[in-house]
C-alpha positions as CSV (number, residue, x, y, z in Angstrom):
1,M,8.1,-6.4,-24.2
2,Y,7.6,-2.8,-23.1
3,E,5.4,-2.1,-26.1
4,D,3.2,-5.0,-24.9
5,V,3.1,-3.4,-21.4
6,V,2.0,-0.1,-22.9
7,A,-0.8,-1.9,-24.8
8,L,-1.8,-3.7,-21.6
9,A,-2.1,-0.4,-19.8
10,L,-4.3,1.0,-22.5
11,L,-6.5,-2.1,-22.4
12,L,-7.0,-2.2,-18.6
13,P,-9.7,0.5,-18.3
14,L,-11.8,-1.1,-21.0
15,K,-14.6,-3.6,-20.4
16,P,-13.2,-7.0,-21.1
17,T,-16.0,-8.0,-23.5
18,L,-16.1,-4.8,-25.5
19,R,-16.0,-5.5,-29.3
20,L,-13.1,-3.5,-30.7
21,P,-13.2,-2.1,-34.3
22,D,-11.4,-3.6,-37.3
23,G,-11.8,-7.2,-36.1
24,L,-9.3,-6.7,-33.2
25,G,-11.5,-8.8,-30.9
26,T,-12.0,-7.9,-27.3
27,P,-9.7,-6.2,-24.7
28,E,-9.6,-9.6,-22.9
29,S,-8.4,-11.4,-26.0
30,L,-5.9,-8.7,-26.9
31,C,-4.6,-8.7,-23.3
32,L,-4.0,-12.5,-23.4
33,R,-2.2,-12.1,-26.7
34,H,0.1,-9.3,-25.4
35,C,0.8,-11.3,-22.2
36,T,1.7,-14.3,-24.4
37,R,4.1,-12.2,-26.4
38,I,5.8,-10.9,-23.3
39,L,6.4,-14.5,-22.2
40,E,7.6,-15.6,-25.7
41,T,10.1,-12.8,-25.5
42,A,11.1,-13.3,-21.9
43,E,11.6,-17.1,-21.9
44,P,14.4,-17.2,-24.5
45,Y,15.9,-14.0,-23.0
46,W,16.3,-15.8,-19.7
47,E,18.0,-18.7,-21.3
48,T,20.5,-16.7,-23.4
49,R,21.3,-13.7,-21.3
50,P,24.2,-14.1,-18.8
51,A,23.2,-13.8,-15.2
52,D,25.4,-10.8,-14.6
53,C,23.4,-8.9,-17.3
54,R,20.0,-9.5,-15.8
55,S,18.2,-6.6,-14.2
56,I,15.3,-5.9,-12.0
57,S,13.7,-4.1,-15.0
58,D,13.4,-7.5,-16.7
59,I,10.8,-8.5,-14.1
60,Y,8.4,-5.6,-14.7
61,P,6.8,-6.9,-17.9
62,L,6.4,-10.4,-16.3
63,C,4.7,-9.1,-13.2
64,H,2.5,-6.9,-15.4
65,A,1.5,-9.9,-17.5
66,A,0.7,-12.0,-14.4
67,S,-1.4,-9.3,-12.8
68,M,-3.2,-8.4,-16.1
69,V,-4.5,-11.9,-16.6
70,L,-5.8,-11.8,-13.1
71,A,-7.6,-8.5,-14.0
72,Y,-9.2,-9.9,-17.1
73,S,-9.9,-13.6,-17.2
74,P,-8.5,-15.6,-14.2
75,S,-10.9,-18.4,-14.9
76,S,-9.7,-19.2,-18.4
77,Q,-7.0,-21.9,-18.9
78,W,-5.1,-19.6,-21.2
79,A,-4.9,-16.9,-18.5
80,R,-3.9,-19.5,-15.8
81,D,-1.1,-20.8,-18.1
82,I,0.1,-17.2,-18.6
83,F,0.0,-16.5,-14.8
84,E,1.9,-19.7,-14.0
85,R,4.5,-19.2,-16.7
86,A,5.0,-15.5,-15.7
87,T,5.3,-16.3,-12.0
88,S,7.7,-19.2,-12.7
89,L,10.0,-16.8,-14.6
90,V,9.7,-14.1,-11.9
91,F,10.7,-16.7,-9.3
92,R,14.0,-17.2,-11.1
93,Y,15.0,-13.7,-10.0
94,T,14.4,-14.2,-6.2
95,D,18.0,-15.0,-5.4
96,N,19.3,-11.9,-7.1
97,F,16.6,-9.4,-6.2
98,F,14.9,-9.7,-2.8
99,L,12.1,-7.4,-3.8
100,V,10.9,-10.1,-6.2
101,R,9.8,-12.2,-3.2
102,Y,7.3,-9.4,-2.2
103,L,6.0,-9.2,-5.8
104,L,5.4,-12.9,-5.8
105,Q,3.6,-12.7,-2.5
106,A,1.4,-9.9,-3.8
107,L,0.5,-12.0,-6.9
108,N,-0.2,-15.0,-4.7
109,S,-2.4,-12.8,-2.4
110,V,-4.5,-11.6,-5.4
111,S,-4.8,-15.1,-6.9
112,T,-5.8,-16.5,-3.5
113,R,-8.5,-13.9,-3.0
114,L,-9.8,-14.7,-6.5
115,D,-9.7,-18.4,-5.6
116,L,-7.7,-19.1,-8.7
117,P,-7.1,-22.8,-9.2
118,L,-3.3,-23.3,-9.7
119,S,-1.2,-26.3,-10.6
120,D,0.7,-28.1,-7.9
121,S,4.0,-26.7,-9.3
122,T,2.8,-23.1,-8.9
123,V,1.5,-23.7,-5.4
124,Q,4.9,-25.2,-4.5
125,L,6.6,-22.2,-6.1
126,F,4.6,-19.8,-3.9
127,R,5.4,-22.0,-0.8
128,R,9.1,-21.6,-1.6
129,V,8.9,-17.8,-1.5
130,K,10.4,-16.7,1.8
131,S,10.8,-13.1,3.1
132,S,10.3,-11.1,6.2
133,I,6.8,-9.5,6.0
134,A,6.6,-8.1,9.5
135,G,5.5,-4.5,9.3
136,L,5.6,-4.3,5.5
137,S,2.3,-2.5,5.3
138,D,4.0,0.6,6.8
139,I,6.9,0.6,4.4
140,P,6.3,2.6,1.2
141,V,7.2,-0.2,-1.3
142,A,6.0,2.1,-4.1
143,L,5.0,-0.7,-6.4
144,V,1.5,-1.2,-7.5
145,L,-0.1,-4.2,-9.1
146,P,-2.5,-3.1,-11.8
147,V,-5.9,-4.8,-11.4
148,S,-9.4,-4.3,-12.7
149,S,-12.0,-2.2,-10.9
150,E,-14.0,-5.3,-10.0
151,I,-10.9,-6.8,-8.2
152,L,-10.2,-3.5,-6.5
153,E,-13.7,-3.3,-5.1
154,D,-13.6,-6.9,-4.0
155,I,-10.2,-6.5,-2.3
156,W,-11.4,-3.2,-0.7
157,R,-14.4,-5.1,0.8
158,Q,-11.9,-7.6,2.2
159,G,-10.2,-4.9,4.2
160,V,-7.0,-4.3,2.1
161,Y,-6.4,-0.5,2.3
162,G,-3.6,0.0,-0.1
163,V,-6.1,0.2,-2.9
164,Q,-5.6,3.1,-5.4
165,R,-7.2,4.0,-8.6
166,M,-4.4,2.3,-10.6
167,G,-4.1,-0.8,-8.5
168,I,-3.0,-2.1,-5.1
169,E,0.2,-1.4,-3.3
170,V,2.4,-4.4,-2.9
171,G,3.1,-3.6,0.7
172,Q,-0.5,-3.7,1.6
173,L,-1.1,-7.0,-0.2
174,T,1.8,-8.8,1.3
175,S,1.4,-7.4,4.9
176,G,-1.6,-9.7,5.3
177,Y,0.1,-12.6,3.5
178,Q,0.1,-15.9,5.5
179,D,1.4,-19.3,4.7
180,S,-2.0,-20.7,5.5
181,E,-3.3,-19.0,2.3
182,I,-0.9,-21.1,0.2
183,G,-1.4,-24.3,2.3
184,S,-5.1,-24.3,1.7
185,R,-4.8,-24.3,-2.1
186,S,-5.2,-27.3,-4.3
187,G,-4.0,-27.5,-7.9
């Protein structure tokens, strides 16, 4: 999975529709393939790995996949399926790792800002995420969701100030998170 994460990091700065040499396709199509591979590895891993062997590091590739499809092609059905599968897997870690709740809220915040149509099950999953977000924007969470430059500019215009060259700080995204964002969504 981590090889796929490295590939995703290399693809992020490229224009999504750029034609790559040797018939590789576009950065967007490669991104979706790498994200799919992450899920194809993570799903059986979750089923076969004992709960006491799971780690917070298992979540990183899944969050990376979810945020990358938002960066590239949130309107495609393939990307939405990846996003929903990834967030569903990440949600399974919420009981063991409290930080995961903030990551899910950050992913929900970005998907809401992009007006991403989600299935009812994913909307319900986001509604089930509970955590204390009071004052979170002042806490150095030190986690950044990678997103494309277009999304960074859009979110900056909306007044989110945790925007960095490499992405958006989770604390800044989740500090403005409100249940009404989730409640207004339809699948």
